[in-house]
C-alpha positions in Angstrom: -0.1 8.9 154.9 0.7 7.0 158.0 -1.3 3.6 159.4 -3.1 5.8 162.1 -3.8 9.0 159.7 -7.1 10.3 160.5 -8.1 13.5 159.0 -11.0 15.7 160.4 -13.6 14.1 158.0 -13.2 10.5 159.2 -15.5 10.7 162.0 -16.0 8.8 165.4 -15.0 5.5 163.5 -11.2 6.8 163.0 -10.6 8.5 165.8 -11.2 5.9 167.6 -8.8 3.6 165.4 -6.7 6.1 165.9 -7.2 5.9 169.5 -6.6 2.0 169.4 -3.4 2.5 167.1 -1.6 4.6 169.9 -2.7 2.4 172.5 -1.7 -0.8 170.4 1.8 0.8 170.4 2.2 1.7 173.8 1.3 -1.9 175.0 4.0 -2.8 172.5 6.4 -0.4 173.7 5.8 -1.5 177.2 5.9 -5.4 176.8 9.5 -4.5 175.7 10.4 -2.5 178.4 8.8 -4.6 181.6 10.2 -7.8 180.1 14.1 -8.5 179.3 14.8 -4.7 180.3 13.4 -5.7 184.0 14.7 -9.0 184.0 18.0 -7.4 183.9 17.2 -5.1 186.7 16.3 -8.6 188.9 19.7 -10.2 187.6 21.8 -7.1 188.7 19.9 -7.1 191.8 20.8 -10.7 192.6 24.4 -10.2 191.7 24.9 -7.3 193.9 23.0 -9.3 196.5 19.8 -6.8 197.3 16.7 -8.2 199.0 13.3 -8.4 197.8 12.3 -5.1 199.1 14.9 -3.2 197.8 14.6 -4.7 194.4 10.7 -4.0 194.6 11.8 -0.2 195.8 14.2 0.3 192.5 11.5 -0.8 190.1 9.1 1.4 191.6 11.9 4.3 191.1 12.7 3.0 187.5 9.2 2.5 185.8 6.7 4.2 188.4 8.5 7.5 188.7 9.9 8.0 185.6 6.4 6.9 184.0 4.8 9.8 186.0 7.4 12.1 184.6 6.7 11.0 181.1 3.3 11.6 180.8 3.9 15.4 182.1 7.2 16.3 179.6 5.2 14.6 176.6 1.9 16.2 177.2 4.1 19.9 177.4 6.1 19.2 174.7 3.8 17.2 172.4 6.6 14.8 171.9 6.5 11.1 172.4 9.4 11.3 175.2 9.2 8.3 177.5 11.8 7.9 180.1 13.0 4.9 181.7 16.1 3.8 183.5 19.6 2.8 181.7 20.1 -0.7 181.2 23.9 -0.5 180.7 23.3 1.6 184.2 21.7 -1.9 186.0 24.6 -3.8 184.2 27.7 -1.5 185.5 25.9 -0.9 188.9 25.7 -4.4 189.9 29.3 -5.2 190.9 29.5 -2.0 192.5 26.6 -2.6 194.8 28.0 -6.1 195.5 31.7 -4.3 196.1 30.8 -1.2 198.0 27.0 -1.9 199.2 23.7 -0.4 197.5 24.0 3.1 199.7 27.4 3.8 197.7 25.6 3.1 194.1 22.9 5.7 194.9 25.3 8.0 196.3 27.4 7.6 192.9 24.0 8.0 191.1 23.2 11.6 192.7 26.9 12.3 191.9 25.3 11.6 188.1 22.5 13.6 188.7 24.5 16.6 189.6 26.8 16.5 186.7 24.3 16.1 184.0 22.4 18.6 185.9 26.0 21.1 185.1 26.4 20.1 181.3 22.6 20.8 181.1 22.6 24.2 182.4 25.7 25.2 181.0 25.2 23.5 177.5 28.7 21.5 177.5 26.7 18.5 177.1 27.0 19.3 173.1 30.6 19.6 173.2 31.1 16.0 174.9 30.8 13.9 172.3 34.0 14.7 170.6 36.0 13.7 173.1 35.1 10.1 173.3 34.6 8.5 170.4 31.6 6.5 169.7 33.2 3.6 168.7 35.1 3.3 171.9 31.6 3.9 173.7 30.2 1.0 171.9 33.3 -1.3 172.5 32.8 -0.5 176.2 29.1 -1.4 175.9 30.2 -4.8 174.0 32.8 -5.9 176.7 30.0 -5.0 179.4 27.0 -7.0 178.0 29.0 -10.0 176.7 28.8 -12.2 179.8 25.1 -11.5 179.9 24.6 -12.8 176.6 27.1 -15.7 177.3 25.1 -16.8 180.3 22.5 -17.4 178.0 24.5 -20.6 176.2 25.5 -21.6 180.2 21.6 -21.6 181.4 20.5 -23.5 178.2 22.5 -26.3 179.1 21.7 -26.2 182.7 18.0 -26.7 181.5 18.0 -27.4 178.0 14.6 -28.0 177.7 13.2 -24.1 178.7 16.8 -23.1 176.8 15.9 -24.3 173.9 12.2 -23.8 173.2 13.0 -19.9 174.1 16.0 -19.7 171.6 14.1 -21.9 169.0 10.9 -19.5 169.3 13.1 -16.3 169.8 15.4 -16.8 166.4 12.1 -18.1 164.5 10.2 -14.7 164.9 13.8 -12.8 164.8 13.6 -14.5 160.9 10.2 -13.6 160.4 10.7 -10.1 161.9 13.6 -9.3 159.2 10.8 -10.3 156.5 8.2 -8.0 158.0 5.9 -11.1 158.9 6.5 -11.6 162.8 3.0 -11.8 164.5 5.1 -10.7 168.0 8.3 -9.6 168.8 10.6 -12.2 169.4 11.7 -11.3 172.7 7.8 -11.4 174.3 7.7 -15.2 172.0 10.5 -16.5 173.8 9.1 -15.4 177.1 5.8 -17.1 176.2 7.4 -20.0 174.8 9.6 -20.2 177.8 6.4 -20.0 180.4 4.3 -22.2 178.7 7.4 -24.8 179.4 7.9 -23.8 182.7 4.0 -24.3 183.9 3.6 -27.3 181.6 6.7 -29.2 183.0 4.7 -29.2 186.6 6.5 -25.5 188.2 4.4 -23.6 190.0 4.5 -20.1 191.5 4.7 -20.4 195.2 1.7 -18.6 197.4 2.1 -14.8 197.6 -1.4 -14.9 199.8 -1.1 -12.7 202.8 1.8 -10.8 200.5 1.9 -7.1 199.8 1.2 -6.3 196.4 1.7 -2.6 196.3 4.7 -1.1 195.9 6.6 -0.5 199.1 9.3 2.3 198.6 12.5 2.6 200.6 14.8 5.4 201.1 18.4 4.3 200.4 20.5 6.2 202.4 23.1 7.4 200.0 27.3 6.7 200.9 29.9 9.1 198.7 32.1 6.3 198.2 35.4 7.9 196.2 36.0 4.3 194.7 32.7 3.7 193.9 32.2 7.0 192.2 35.7 6.4 190.7 34.5 2.8 189.3 31.2 3.9 188.1 30.4 7.4 187.4 32.2 7.9 184.2 30.8 4.8 182.6 27.6 5.8 183.8 27.9 9.4 182.5 29.1 7.8 179.3 26.4 5.4 178.7 23.5 8.2 179.7 24.7 10.7 177.5 26.5 8.9 173.9 24.7 6.1 174.3 21.4 6.3 175.5 20.0 9.6 175.2 21.6 9.9 171.8 20.1 6.9 170.8 16.7 8.4 172.1 17.1 11.6 170.4 18.1 9.9 167.2 14.9 8.0 167.1 12.6 11.1 167.9 14.4 13.5 165.5 14.4 10.7 162.4 10.6 10.6 163.0 10.4 14.8 163.0 10.5 16.3 166.3 12.9 18.4 167.2 14.1 17.0 170.1 16.4 19.2 172.3 19.8 17.6 173.8 19.6 20.2 176.4 16.2 19.6 177.9 16.7 16.1 177.6 20.0 16.0 179.6 18.2 18.4 182.2 15.1 15.9 182.4 17.5 13.1 182.9 19.8 15.3 185.7 16.1 16.0 187.7 14.4 12.1 187.3 17.9 10.8 188.1 18.0 12.9 191.3 14.7 12.0 192.2 14.7 8.1 191.7 18.3 7.5 193.1 17.1 7.7 196.8 14.7 4.7 195.9 17.3 3.1 194.2 16.6 3.5 190.8 19.7 4.0 188.3 19.9 7.2 185.9 16.9 7.7 183.9 17.3 8.2 180.2 15.3 8.9 177.0 14.3 5.0 175.8 15.7 4.7 172.5 13.9 1.1 171.9 10.4 2.0 173.8 10.3 5.4 171.9 11.3 3.7 168.2 7.9 1.5 169.0 5.7 4.4 169.7 6.6 6.7 166.4 6.6 3.4 164.1 2.9 4.4 163.1 0.1 6.6 163.3 0.6 10.4 162.4 3.7 12.4 163.0 2.4 15.5 166.0 0.1 12.3 167.8 3.0 9.9 169.0 2.9 11.7 172.3 -0.7 10.2 172.9 1.1 6.9 172.7 3.5 8.1 175.3 1.0 8.9 177.5 -0.5 5.6 177.5 2.5 4.2 177.9 3.1 6.2 181.0 -0.1 5.2 182.4 1.0 1.6 181.9 4.6 2.3 183.8 2.8 3.7 186.8 0.3 0.5 187.1 3.2 -1.7 187.3 5.4 0.9 189.7 2.2 0.7 191.8 2.1 -2.7 191.6 5.9 -3.3 191.4 5.8 -5.7 194.8 3.7 -8.5 193.0 6.0 -8.0 190.0 8.9 -8.9 191.7 7.4 -11.6 193.4 6.9 -12.9 190.3 10.3 -12.5 188.5 11.9 -13.3 191.4 10.1 -16.6 191.6 10.9 -17.9 188.2 13.9 -19.7 187.4 17.4 -18.1 187.5 17.6 -19.9 184.1 14.4 -18.3 182.8 15.3 -15.0 183.9 19.2 -15.3 182.6 17.9 -16.2 179.4 15.3 -13.8 179.1 18.0 -11.0 180.3 20.4 -12.2 177.7 17.6 -12.2 174.8 17.0 -8.9 175.6 20.5 -8.1 175.4 21.4 -9.7 172.2 20.4 -6.7 169.7 22.5 -3.9 171.6 25.6 -6.2 171.4 25.2 -6.8 168.2 24.7 -3.3 167.3 28.1 -2.6 169.6 29.9 -4.8 168.3 29.4 -3.8 164.2 29.5 0.1 165.4 32.6 -0.4 167.3 34.3 -2.8 164.7 33.3 -1.7 161.3 34.4 2.0 162.1 37.5 3.3 161.2 39.3 2.9 164.3 39.1 -1.0 164.9 42.5 -1.1 167.1 41.2 1.6 169.6 37.7 -0.5 169.7 39.6 -4.1 170.4 41.8 -2.8 173.1 38.5 -0.9 175.0 36.6 -4.4 174.6 39.1 -6.4 175.8 40.3 -3.9 178.7 36.5 -4.4 179.6 35.9 -7.9 179.5 39.0 -8.8 181.7 37.0 -6.8 184.5 40.2 -6.2 186.1 40.3 -3.4 189.0 43.2 -0.9 189.3 43.5 1.6 192.2 39.9 1.0 193.3 38.4 1.9 189.7 36.7 -0.8 187.8 37.7 -2.4 183.9 35.2 -0.1 182.4 37.1 3.2 182.8 40.4 1.7 182.1 38.8 0.5 178.9 37.7 3.8 177.5 40.7 5.4 178.8 42.8 2.8 176.8 41.2 2.7 174.2 41.3 6.7 173.9 45.0 6.7 174.5 45.1 4.7 171.6 42.8 6.5 168.9 44.6 10.1 169.9 48.1 8.2 169.7 47.4 6.0 166.5 44.3 6.0 165.0 42.8 9.5 165.1 43.0 10.9 161.3 45.8 13.2 160.5 44.9 16.7 159.5 45.9 17.7 156.3 48.6 20.0 155.5 
């Protein structure tokens, strides 16, 4: 029997404990999603040169609108289906925003939504994973994420006291976590340790008196720039379909839910179309957050945790201006370290998936080309990395059919 299992004879006390468990899982899930991943949005918005208001609108769309939709979808399906934003998508979008403008990125998001809709309606999405091997996708993700994890080193050198304490706390809790003895997640511990050092050394938040606290969503006029679309669209589709949604579906199916790939694709398309005009990058089924939601409790009742997590999302989205003010007021080194630590687990899994596979040469080609950050014919390195990796795979490493 699961930790949160309660029978009909357990009474109000058992029911109360069950609800408390799902509430705890919801808070743990959102503690992850609303810290490191939000720090990634802040870092991406800084790289893209976005204003405070644009960043606030982006966060409102990414967490508030998705949270509201997650409540409806989880209630309807009775499954833990928490939709949030694609973290790799935020990373991918930053240089495109800086080079072509926010409107060009929004236009690409809308094209992405249209393609997802076609794939879902025609059910072609079930065939696409045969074209691009997963190790090639994961090598591209490794190449994209590496610079953000490297920023942890650079920021720690620049701010050794903050960085040292955050790293010590993170790896200490990680050591305990792998022995099932960590009192809190490593990322949360690192966040708290860094904040404690900041305030202990005299850091003070600037005054926000008279400033807005509630969200002020702003519509971004989309611009359909062919260079931006060619650079961003394919990597976005790959990460949405084969990294984020695939991971989220694997999590829920492993917990006994018959989650539909087609349904998830269609929901991603609809939510991406809704959030994009406010600056939100494509919406996906959140793998890590849903993994926390199904880590305890009873099968068939995990959707309760998703409902509670959705409510927390909506609350953060409504107060996104205050939340962005808080995070943007913190030192850049603190945000960079927090974002890098949030990506470390994904980077580790990407390396393992890419280079422990049967096609290490293809993965290495993808990784090197993506890491080079070259632009050819107006198209970014992530696209060319996947193209180069697929060419090497089909020419050299594809398993030969037996005669």
